[in-house]
C-alpha positions in Angstrom: -10.9 -56.4 -145.1 -13.3 -59.0 -143.0 -16.0 -58.2 -141.0 -16.1 -61.6 -139.5 -13.1 -63.1 -140.4 -13.3 -66.1 -142.0 -11.6 -68.8 -140.1 -8.2 -70.2 -139.9 -8.3 -71.1 -137.1 -10.7 -74.0 -136.6 -12.3 -76.7 -133.8 -10.9 -79.6 -136.1 -12.9 -82.4 -134.4 -12.7 -84.7 -137.4 -8.9 -85.5 -136.9 -8.5 -89.5 -135.2 -5.0 -90.9 -134.3 -4.1 -94.2 -133.3 -5.3 -95.4 -130.2 -2.1 -96.3 -127.8 -4.7 -97.9 -125.1 -4.6 -101.0 -124.0 -7.3 -103.6 -125.7 -9.5 -104.1 -122.2 -10.1 -100.1 -122.0 -13.2 -99.3 -123.7 -12.4 -96.9 -127.0 -13.9 -93.8 -127.2 -16.7 -93.4 -129.5 -15.2 -91.8 -133.1 -15.5 -88.2 -133.3 -18.1 -86.8 -135.7 -16.4 -85.4 -138.8 -16.4 -81.3 -138.2 -18.1 -80.5 -141.6 -20.6 -82.8 -141.4 -21.7 -82.6 -137.6 -23.0 -79.2 -138.5 -25.3 -79.8 -141.4 -28.8 -79.3 -140.8 -30.6 -82.6 -143.2 -33.9 -80.7 -143.1 -33.0 -78.2 -145.5 -32.0 -79.0 -149.0 -28.9 -77.5 -149.6 -30.3 -75.6 -153.3 -32.8 -73.5 -150.9 -30.7 -72.3 -148.3 -27.1 -73.8 -148.5 -26.0 -71.5 -145.5 -28.6 -73.1 -143.3 -27.9 -76.8 -144.7 -24.2 -76.4 -144.0 -24.3 -74.5 -140.7 -27.9 -75.0 -139.1 -27.3 -78.4 -137.4 -24.7 -76.7 -135.1 -26.8 -73.5 -134.9 -29.7 -75.0 -133.5 -27.4 -77.0 -130.5 -25.3 -72.9 -129.7 -27.8 -70.5 -128.8 -26.3 -66.9 -128.3 -25.1 -66.7 -124.9 -26.5 -63.5 -122.8 -23.0 -61.5 -123.1 -22.8 -61.6 -127.1 -25.0 -60.3 -129.7 -23.7 -62.9 -132.0 -21.9 -66.5 -131.4 -20.2 -68.5 -133.9 -17.0 -70.6 -134.5 -15.1 -67.6 -134.9 -16.1 -66.4 -130.9 -14.5 -69.7 -130.2 -11.2 -68.8 -132.0 -11.4 -65.4 -130.2 -11.8 -66.8 -126.8 -8.9 -68.7 -126.9 -6.9 -66.0 -128.1 -8.0 -63.8 -125.1 -7.4 -66.6 -123.2 -3.4 -66.3 -124.5 -3.4 -62.9 -124.0 -4.6 -62.9 -120.6 -1.8 -65.0 -119.5 0.6 -62.4 -121.1 -0.9 -59.8 -119.3 -1.0 -61.8 -115.7 2.5 -62.4 -115.8 3.5 -58.9 -117.0 1.5 -57.8 -113.8 3.3 -60.3 -111.3 6.6 -59.3 -112.8 7.0 -55.5 -111.7 9.0 -54.7 -114.4 11.5 -51.9 -114.8 9.7 -48.5 -115.8 9.8 -47.8 -119.5 9.8 -51.5 -120.5 7.5 -53.7 -122.3 6.5 -55.8 -119.6 5.7 -52.7 -117.1 3.6 -51.0 -119.5 1.4 -54.4 -120.1 1.4 -54.8 -116.6 0.3 -51.2 -115.4 -2.3 -50.9 -118.4 -3.8 -54.4 -116.8 -3.6 -53.8 -113.2 -5.4 -50.2 -113.9 -7.8 -51.6 -116.3 -9.0 -54.1 -113.9 -9.4 -52.0 -110.9 -12.8 -51.5 -111.5 -13.1 -50.0 -107.6 -10.5 -47.1 -108.6 -12.1 -46.7 -111.7 -15.2 -45.9 -109.3 -13.7 -43.8 -107.2 -12.3 -41.6 -109.7 -15.3 -41.1 -111.7 -14.4 -38.4 -114.4 -11.4 -37.3 -113.0 -9.5 -38.3 -115.7 -10.9 -36.3 -118.1 -11.1 -33.1 -115.8 -9.0 -31.1 -118.0 -10.7 -31.7 -121.4 -14.2 -31.2 -119.6 -12.6 -28.2 -118.5 -11.7 -27.1 -121.8 -15.3 -27.6 -122.9 -16.5 -25.7 -120.0 -14.4 -22.6 -121.2 -15.7 -22.5 -124.8 -17.1 -18.7 -125.4 -17.1 -18.8 -129.0 -16.7 -20.8 -132.3 -13.4 -20.2 -132.6 -13.1 -21.8 -129.4 -15.2 -24.6 -130.1 -13.2 -25.4 -133.0 -10.2 -25.3 -131.2 -11.3 -27.7 -128.7 -12.6 -30.0 -131.0 -9.1 -30.4 -132.4 -8.1 -31.4 -128.7 -10.7 -33.9 -128.6 -10.2 -35.7 -131.8 -6.5 -36.0 -130.8 -7.7 -37.8 -127.4 -9.8 -40.0 -129.5 -13.4 -38.4 -129.0 -14.9 -38.1 -132.7 -16.6 -34.7 -133.1 -17.3 -32.9 -136.2 -15.2 -34.2 -138.3 -11.9 -36.7 -138.9 -8.5 -35.8 -139.4 -5.8 -38.1 -140.2 -2.0 -38.4 -141.8 -2.0 -41.1 -144.7 -0.4 -42.1 -147.9 -2.0 -39.8 -150.7 -4.2 -41.8 -152.9 -2.7 -40.1 -156.4 0.7 -40.2 -154.7 1.6 -43.3 -152.8 5.0 -41.9 -151.6 3.5 -38.9 -150.1 2.2 -39.1 -146.7 -0.9 -36.2 -146.7 -2.9 -34.3 -144.3 -6.9 -35.7 -144.7 -10.5 -34.6 -143.3 -13.4 -36.5 -143.4 -16.9 -36.5 -142.3 -17.5 -37.7 -138.8 -19.1 -37.0 -135.4 -22.1 -39.1 -135.6 -23.1 -40.7 -132.3 -25.5 -43.4 -134.2 -23.9 -46.2 -136.5 -24.4 -44.2 -139.7 -25.9 -41.2 -141.0 -28.4 -43.7 -142.3 -29.6 -44.3 -139.1 -30.6 -40.6 -138.6 -33.4 -41.1 -141.4 -34.4 -44.7 -142.0 -38.1 -45.2 -140.8 -38.3 -49.1 -140.3 -39.8 -49.7 -137.2 -36.4 -51.0 -135.2 -34.4 -48.3 -136.4 -37.2 -45.6 -135.5 -37.0 -47.1 -131.5 -33.4 -47.2 -131.5 -33.4 -43.3 -132.9 -35.9 -42.1 -130.4 -34.1 -43.8 -127.4 -30.7 -42.1 -128.5 -31.6 -38.7 -126.8 -32.4 -40.2 -123.8 -29.1 -41.8 -123.6 -27.6 -38.7 -124.0 -29.4 -37.0 -121.3 -28.3 -39.9 -119.0 -24.8 -39.7 -120.0 -24.8 -35.6 -119.2 -26.4 -36.4 -115.7 -23.1 -38.1 -114.7 -21.2 -34.6 -115.0 -23.7 -33.3 -112.8 -26.9 -31.8 -115.0 -30.1 -32.3 -113.5 -32.7 -34.3 -115.5 -34.7 -31.4 -117.2 -31.6 -29.5 -118.1 -29.8 -32.7 -119.3 -33.2 -33.7 -121.1 -33.0 -30.4 -123.3 -29.6 -31.4 -123.8 -30.4 -34.8 -125.2 -32.7 -33.3 -127.5 -30.4 -30.5 -128.8 -27.3 -32.8 -129.4 -29.9 -34.9 -131.2 -30.8 -32.2 -133.5 -27.2 -31.0 -134.3 -26.1 -34.5 -135.0 -29.0 -35.0 -137.3 -28.0 -31.7 -139.2 -24.3 -33.3 -139.6 -26.1 -36.5 -140.6 -27.9 -34.4 -143.7 -24.7 -33.6 -145.3 -23.1 -36.9 -144.6 -22.7 -39.0 -147.4 -23.8 -42.5 -147.6 -21.8 -45.8 -147.2 -22.1 -46.5 -151.4 -21.1 -42.7 -152.2 -17.8 -43.0 -149.7 -16.9 -45.6 -152.0 -16.0 -43.4 -154.8 -12.2 -42.8 -154.2 -12.2 -39.9 -157.2 -15.5 -38.2 -155.4 -14.0 -38.1 -152.1 -10.7 -36.9 -153.2 -10.7 -33.2 -153.1 -7.0 -31.8 -152.6 -7.4 -28.2 -151.2 -4.6 -25.5 -150.4 -5.0 -24.6 -146.7 -5.3 -20.6 -147.1 -7.2 -20.8 -150.4 -9.9 -23.7 -151.0 -9.9 -24.7 -148.0 -10.5 -21.2 -146.6 -13.2 -20.5 -149.1 -15.3 -23.9 -148.2 -14.9 -23.2 -144.6 -14.4 -19.4 -144.1 -15.0 -19.2 -140.5 -12.7 -22.1 -139.2 -8.8 -21.5 -138.8 -7.1 -24.5 -139.7 -3.9 -22.8 -140.1 -4.2 -22.7 -136.4 -5.1 -26.0 -135.8 -2.6 -27.6 -138.2 -0.1 -25.6 -136.3 -1.7 -27.2 -132.8 -0.6 -30.4 -134.4 2.9 -29.8 -135.1 2.3 -29.1 -138.8 3.2 -25.4 -139.2 4.4 -26.6 -142.8 1.3 -28.0 -144.2 -0.2 -26.3 -146.7 -2.7 -28.6 -148.4 -4.9 -31.0 -147.2 -7.1 -33.6 -148.7 -10.7 -33.3 -148.3 -13.1 -36.3 -148.4 -16.4 -34.2 -148.5 -16.1 -30.8 -148.6 -19.9 -30.0 -148.4 -19.7 -31.5 -144.7 -17.0 -29.5 -143.8 -19.3 -26.5 -145.1 -22.0 -27.6 -142.9 -19.8 -27.6 -140.1 -18.5 -24.5 -140.6 -22.2 -23.2 -140.6 -23.3 -25.0 -137.7 -20.3 -23.8 -135.2 -21.6 -20.0 -135.9 -25.3 -20.7 -135.6 -25.6 -23.6 -132.8 -25.8 -22.2 -129.3 -22.6 -22.7 -127.4 -24.2 -24.5 -124.8 -25.6 -27.0 -127.1 -21.9 -27.5 -128.8 -20.3 -28.2 -125.1 -22.9 -30.7 -124.7 -22.3 -32.3 -127.6 -18.6 -32.5 -126.8 -19.1 -33.6 -123.2 -21.2 -36.6 -124.4 -19.0 -37.8 -127.0 -15.6 -37.5 -124.9 -17.6 -39.4 -121.9 -18.9 -41.7 -124.7 -15.4 -42.3 -125.9 -14.3 -43.2 -122.3 -17.2 -44.7 -120.7 -15.7 -48.0 -120.5 -12.7 -46.8 -118.9 -14.7 -44.8 -116.1 -16.7 -45.9 -113.4 -19.4 -48.8 -113.5 -22.4 -46.4 -113.6 -21.0 -44.9 -116.5 -20.0 -47.9 -118.2 -23.2 -49.5 -117.9 -25.2 -47.2 -119.2 -22.8 -47.0 -122.7 -23.4 -51.1 -122.6 -27.1 -50.4 -122.3 -27.4 -48.4 -125.5 -24.5 -49.1 -127.4 -24.6 -52.7 -126.9 -28.0 -53.5 -125.6 -30.5 -51.3 -127.6 -28.3 -51.2 -131.0 -27.3 -54.7 -130.9 -28.9 -56.8 -128.5 -26.3 -57.8 -125.8 -28.2 -58.8 -122.9 -25.1 -58.8 -120.7 -21.6 -57.3 -120.6 -18.5 -59.8 -121.1 -16.2 -60.2 -118.3 -14.2 -57.3 -117.7 -11.3 -59.2 -118.7 -12.2 -59.5 -121.9 -13.2 -55.9 -122.3 -9.6 -54.6 -121.0 -8.0 -56.6 -123.9 -10.3 -55.6 -126.2 -9.1 -51.8 -125.0 -5.9 -52.7 -125.0 -5.5 -54.1 -128.5 -6.3 -50.2 -129.5 -3.9 -49.1 -127.1 -0.7 -50.8 -126.7 -1.9 -54.2 -128.7 1.7 -53.8 -130.7 3.4 -54.2 -127.6 1.3 -57.2 -126.2 1.8 -58.3 -129.9 5.5 -58.7 -129.8 5.0 -61.2 -127.0 2.3 -62.7 -128.6 4.3 -63.9 -131.5 6.7 -65.3 -129.7 5.0 -67.4 -127.7 2.1 -68.6 -130.0 2.8 -68.2 -133.7 6.3 -69.9 -135.2 8.2 -69.3 -137.9 7.1 -72.8 -139.5 3.2 -71.4 -139.4 4.6 -68.5 -141.1 6.3 -70.0 -143.9 3.2 -72.1 -144.3 1.1 -69.2 -145.0 3.2 -67.4 -147.2 2.9 -70.4 -149.3 -0.6 -70.3 -149.6 -0.4 -66.6 -150.7 1.5 -67.9 -153.5 -0.7 -70.9 -154.4 -3.3 -68.3 -154.8 -1.5 -65.6 -156.6 -0.4 -68.6 -159.2 -3.9 -69.3 -159.8 -5.3 -65.7 -160.0 -2.6 -65.1 -162.8 -3.8 -67.9 -164.8 -7.9 -66.7 -164.4 -6.6 -63.2 -165.4 -4.6 -64.7 -168.6 -7.8 -66.7 -169.7 -10.3 -63.5 -169.1 -12.5 -63.7 -172.2 -13.5 -59.9 -171.5 -10.3 -58.0 -170.9 -8.1 -56.7 -173.4 -4.2 -57.3 -173.4 -3.2 -54.1 -172.5 -5.2 -53.9 -169.6 -4.4 -58.1 -168.7 -0.5 -57.0 -168.7 -1.5 -54.1 -166.1 -3.5 -56.3 -163.9 -0.5 -58.9 -163.8 1.6 -56.2 -162.9 -0.4 -55.6 -159.8 -1.0 -58.9 -158.8 2.7 -59.9 -159.2 4.4 -56.5 -157.4 1.4 -57.3 -154.6 3.2 -57.5 -151.2 2.2 -60.2 -149.0 2.5 -59.5 -144.8 1.8 -62.7 -143.0 1.7 -63.1 -139.2 3.9 -60.3 -137.6 5.7 -57.1 -138.6 9.4 -57.9 -139.9 9.7 -54.4 -138.6 8.3 -53.3 -135.1 6.6 -50.4 -134.3 8.8 -48.3 -131.8 6.5 -47.1 -128.6 9.0 -46.7 -126.2 8.1 -43.2 -125.8 4.5 -44.3 -124.5 4.1 -43.8 -121.0 1.6 -46.1 -119.1 1.5 -45.9 -115.3 -0.8 -47.0 -112.4 -2.7 -43.4 -112.1 -6.0 -44.7 -113.6 -7.5 -46.8 -116.5 -9.0 -43.9 -118.6 -5.8 -41.8 -118.1 -3.6 -44.4 -120.0 -6.1 -45.1 -122.4 -6.2 -41.1 -123.2 -2.0 -41.2 -123.1 -2.3 -44.0 -125.7 -4.7 -42.2 -127.8 -2.5 -38.9 -127.6 0.8 -40.9 -128.6 -0.8 -42.7 -131.4 -2.6 -39.3 -132.7 0.9 -37.6 -132.3 2.7 -40.7 -134.1 0.5 -40.9 -136.9 0.9 -36.9 -137.1 4.6 -36.9 -137.4 4.8 -39.0 -140.6 3.7 -36.1 -142.4 6.2 -34.9 -145.0 8.6 -38.1 -144.2 9.2 -41.2 -146.6 6.4 -43.6 -146.6 7.3 -47.0 -144.3 5.8 -49.8 -146.2 6.6 -51.8 -143.5 4.4 -50.6 -141.0 1.1 -52.4 -140.1 -2.5 -51.2 -139.4 -3.3 -54.3 -137.4 -1.5 -56.1 -134.6 -0.4 -59.8 -134.6 -3.2 -60.9 -132.5 -5.9 -59.4 -134.3 -8.2 -61.6 -135.8 -8.9 -60.4 -139.4 -7.0 -59.4 -142.3 -7.1 -56.5 -144.7 -6.0 -55.1 -148.4 -4.3 -51.8 -148.3 -4.6 -50.5 -152.0 -2.0 -47.0 -151.2 0.5 -50.1 -150.6 -1.1 -52.7 -152.7 -0.5 -55.4 -150.0 -2.4 -57.8 -148.5 -1.9 -58.2 -144.6 -2.3 -61.4 -142.7 -2.2 -61.4 -138.7 -0.9 -64.2 -136.9 -4.4 -64.2 -135.0 -6.3 -65.3 -137.9 -4.3 -68.5 -138.1 -4.7 -69.7 -134.1 -6.6 -72.9 -133.4 -8.8 -73.6 -130.5 -6.9 -77.0 -129.7 -5.5 -78.6 -132.7 -3.4 -77.7 -135.8 -4.9 -77.0 -139.3 -2.8 -79.6 -140.6 -5.1 -82.5 -139.7 -7.9 -80.9 -141.7 -8.2 -82.2 -145.2 -7.6 -79.9 -148.3 -11.0 -79.2 -149.2 -11.6 -77.6 -146.0 -8.3 -76.0 -145.8 -9.0 -74.5 -149.6 -12.4 -73.6 -148.5 -12.1 -71.8 -144.9 -8.5 -70.5 -145.9 -7.3 -69.9 -149.3 -10.7 -69.1 -150.2 -12.3 -66.9 -147.7 -9.2 -65.2 -146.4 -6.3 -65.0 -148.5 -8.4 -65.3 -152.1 -10.6 -62.8 -150.6 -8.1 -60.2 -149.6 -6.1 -60.7 -153.0 -9.0 -59.6 -155.0 -9.9 -56.8 -153.2 -7.0 -55.2 -155.3 -9.4 -55.8 -158.0 -12.7 -55.0 -156.8 -15.0 -51.8 -157.4 -12.6 -49.8 -155.4 -9.1 -51.7 -155.4 -9.2 -51.7 -159.4 -8.7 -48.2 -159.4 -5.0 -48.3 -158.0 -2.2 -49.3 -159.6 0.6 -51.7 -158.4 2.4 -48.6 -156.9 -0.8 -47.9 -154.9 -1.6 -44.7 -156.9 -5.2 -43.7 -158.0 -4.9 -43.9 -161.8 -7.0 -44.9 -164.2 -5.1 -48.2 -165.8 -8.0 -49.5 -167.3 -8.9 -49.5 -171.4 -12.4 -47.4 -171.8 -14.0 -50.8 -173.1 -12.4 -52.9 -170.1 -13.9 -50.5 -167.2 -17.1 -50.5 -168.9 -17.1 -53.9 -169.2 -16.0 -54.2 -166.0 -18.7 -51.9 -164.2 -21.6 -53.5 -166.0 -20.4 -57.3 -164.7 -20.1 -55.7 -161.4 -23.4 -54.3 -161.4 -25.1 -57.7 -161.8 -23.7 -58.5 -158.3 -25.0 -54.9 -157.1 -28.3 -55.9 -158.0 -28.5 -59.2 -156.9 -27.2 -58.1 -153.3 -30.0 -55.6 -153.4 -32.7 -57.9 -153.6 -32.1 -59.6 -150.3 -34.2 -58.6 -147.4 -32.7 -60.0 -144.3 -35.1 -57.9 -141.9 -38.4 -56.5 -143.7 -38.1 -53.1 -144.6 -34.2 -53.2 -144.8 -32.5 -54.6 -148.0 -28.8 -55.4 -148.3 -27.2 -52.5 -149.9 -25.7 -54.0 -153.0 -23.2 -50.8 -153.9 -21.9 -50.4 -150.4 -21.3 -53.8 -150.1 -20.1 -54.4 -153.4 -16.5 -54.8 -152.6 -16.8 -57.0 -150.3 -19.0 -59.0 -152.5 -16.7 -59.1 -155.3 -13.9 -60.2 -152.6 -15.8 -63.2 -151.1 -17.2 -64.2 -155.1 -13.4 -63.8 -156.2 -12.1 -65.9 -153.1 -14.2 -68.6 -153.5 -13.4 -69.0 -157.5 -9.4 -68.7 -156.6 -9.8 -71.2 -153.8 -11.8 -73.8 -155.8 -9.6 -73.5 -159.2 -6.5 -74.0 -156.8 -8.2 -77.0 -154.7 -8.8 -78.6 -158.1 -4.9 -79.1 -158.6 -4.7 -81.2 -155.5 -5.0 -84.9 -154.8 -7.4 -84.8 -152.6 -9.7 -83.6 -155.7 -8.4 -85.7 -158.3 -8.9 -89.0 -156.5 -12.8 -87.9 -155.4 -13.0 -90.2 -152.4 -15.8 -89.6 -150.1 -15.4 -88.1 -146.8 -18.4 -88.5 -144.0 -20.4 -89.1 -147.4 -19.1 -85.7 -149.1 -17.5 -85.6 -152.0 -14.4 -83.2 -152.1 -16.3 -81.0 -154.2 -18.9 -81.0 -151.6 -16.8 -80.6 -148.7 -14.8 -77.3 -150.4 -18.2 -75.7 -150.3 -18.9 -76.8 -147.0 -15.5 -75.5 -145.6 -16.0 -72.4 -147.0 -19.3 -71.7 -145.0 -18.2 -73.3 -141.9 -16.1 -70.0 -141.8 -19.6 -68.0 -141.5 -20.9 -70.6 -138.9 -23.1 -68.8 -136.7 -25.9 -66.4 -136.1 -26.7 -63.2 -134.5 -29.4 -61.3 -132.5 -32.1 -59.1 -135.1 -30.7 -56.1 -133.2 -27.3 -56.5 -134.4 -28.3 -57.7 -137.8 -30.2 -54.2 -138.5 -27.5 -52.2 -137.2 -24.7 -53.9 -139.5 -27.1 -53.6 -142.1 -27.4 -49.8 -141.9 -23.7 -49.2 -141.2 -21.6 -52.1 -142.7 -19.9 -52.7 -146.1 -20.0 -56.3 -145.4 -23.2 -58.2 -146.2 -24.4 -60.7 -143.4 -22.5 -64.0 -143.1 -25.6 -66.5 -144.7 -25.7 -63.7 -147.7 -21.6 -63.8 -148.0 -22.0 -67.7 -148.6 -25.4 -68.2 -150.4 -25.1 -65.0 -152.5 -21.4 -65.8 -154.3 -22.5 -69.8 -154.5 -25.4 -68.6 -156.4 -23.0 -67.7 -158.8 -20.4 -70.6 -159.1 -21.3 -73.4 -161.6 -19.6 -76.2 -159.8 -21.8 -75.7 -156.7 -24.7 -76.2 -158.3 -23.1 -79.2 -159.9 -21.9 -80.5 -156.3 -25.3 -80.3 -154.7 -27.7 -80.9 -157.9 -29.1 -77.4 -157.7 -32.1 -77.2 -160.2 -34.3 -74.4 -161.3 -37.2 -73.6 -159.1 -35.2 -73.7 -155.9 -34.5 -70.5 -153.9 -30.1 -70.5 -154.5 -30.8 -71.0 -158.5 -30.1 -68.2 -160.6 -30.1 -68.4 -164.5 -27.1 -68.1 -166.6 -27.7 -64.7 -167.8 -28.5 -63.4 -164.2 -24.6 -65.1 -163.0 -22.1 -63.0 -162.0 -18.9 -63.4 -164.2 -15.9 -60.9 -163.0 -12.7 -62.6 -162.2 
C-alpha cells in the first residue's frame, strides 16, 4: 500500500500545443519541461539523486503552515478536494428526499460545516457513551464498555474485526489485535531520542486538558493524565513492534472462545461481547498477540476504576475531537498535528470535513465522483497498463536464476490469477440503511462508525465477497490484498490537476505510473509478507525450502541496507519493518524499466530537455516522491510507519539498479554507489 502514493496525477507543464494566436500577438514563452525544471544542478546525481531530481522544486516551494509535508501529491489531493467540495455543495443545495444519496451527502456536509452548532453542542452528542463510562463499577463493566467504544470508533484496549481467515480465504473470521494506544506506536513510549522524549513528556498534559473539557478541575485532570499515560505504557510494553507484526504466522493464533481464549484471558467474558455484536454462533477467534490480551486481562483487574474511566473518556473525546466544539478540536490539533507532526495551523474546515467524510460516507460520494470525473476510457487505459506490467513480471520470474522450476510455476500461477480492480467497484456497497441527518456533526460520524462496524460484523459466517473495495474511488492511494490476491487502484490516483497524462512522454509515465504504483502493488504479492500467501489468498508455504532460504537471504540484504539510513540523528530506518514496501518499490522500478525498454521512445534514444529516455525514466519515478516534510513528521513516521521516507524510497532502490549507474555515470566513492556484492537482487 502507498503511504504517499506515487503520482499518476501530474502537473504536465511540459506539453506544448500548436499556437492559434495571430502573428502580431507575442507568443507566450515556452513552458519548461516538468522533469528538467525540478532539477537542482548543484547536486551530483551520484551523491543524492532525490535532491538532484527534486531539489529545485523543493527550494522554491516551502511547506505551508497548514501542512506537515508538501509536494506534488498535495497539489493532486487539493484538486480532488475541490471536486468533492463541488459534489457536497451541490447536494447541500438540492434538499433531496430523505434516504437518498444526495440527502446523505448534503446533510453530512451541512452539519460538518456548521462550526457554530458544534460549539453549542459541545460534548452532548457523546452523552450516552459518556454516561456508560461513568456507570462502570467493575472490571467486567469496563470490558463491556470497551466493546461499545470500539464499535463507536474509539480505539481502546484492543482491536476487533471480522475479515478473511488468513489460512482459509473463503471464510470470514472474528479477529483480535493489539491496540488502545494514543501515541503513534508502541516505540513512542520507550525511544529516548530527544524529540520523542519531548513529545512523550507533552502527552499527559494533553490528556489532562482534554479531560478538562468534561468538567475535571486542573489538579484532578493532571493526576488523571499521568495515570492514563502509565496505563498506556503498560499496554505498550506488551505490544509487538512493527517488524514483529509483519510475521503472518506468529500473528495467527486461532483459539476456541470457551477454552483457549478463556485460558489466555480468564477474567474477560468474550462470549458476552460476541453476543452483544450479534455473533452468538461464533465459537473461535484468531488472536494476533495472545500475550497482549493477557496483559489487558490483568490490567483490568488491577487498575483503579477511575483510571480506566479516564482512559476511556480521553480516547472517546480524541476519536471525535474534530467533530466537536472548537476548543476540543483545537487542543487535539495542537498535540497530534502540531506537536507530533509540525503542522503550524489547521487546514480550512472544509478540507477537514472532506477528510472525515471519506471514512464515513465515502462510497456514497465516490459513486457520484466517478460519474463526473472518471470516464470509462480512463479505466480501460490503466487496465492495459496493469497487463503490460503483469506480462513483464512473468518474463522476469521465468528468467530468475535462483528459483526452482517448481516454485516458479506456483509464482506464475499466483501472478496470472491476481485480480486487478481499477478505478471504482463494479458492484457498489449498499449503504441505504445508513442514517445521516442534521442533528449534529459528531452524531453523523458516530452513526457512520457504528454502521460500518455492524456491516463488518454481519459478514461473519457468510461467503467472502471478493468484489468489495477497502478504499473509496476518490482515495489517493492504492493497495494489494493478499487474502484476495488482488491489486486495487482507485480512480483518485489517476486524477490530473489540469492536464491529461496522455501528454506525458512514455519515460515519465513508466516511471511514475507503471513502476511506482502498478508494479509496486503487484510486487507486494511477492514481498516478505505477500509471498507467504498462495494464488487463492491462503497463508500456506508454496516455496521449496531452498527457494525460501534464498529469498530470505536476498531480502536480508535490503533490510540491512535500509537499517543503515539515519534520517534523524539517533533514529534509523527500521529495515525489517519497512522491508515489504522497500521490496515493492524496488520490484516496481525493475518492472517499469523493463517494460519501458520495449517502447519506441527508449529504442530511439532521443533526448528531451537534455535528458535521455533512460534518465527521464528515473527522473519520472523520483517525481512521484517530489516533496519534503517537517522534522516532526519525519520523526513520527520513522517510529510508526512501515514506509521509508520519500527520499530513501528513491535513493535506496536506485542504488541497486545497474541501469541507474549507467544513466548517470555513478562512480565508486559517491554516496549512491554500492558494490555489486551488496546490491539487492530479488525479482
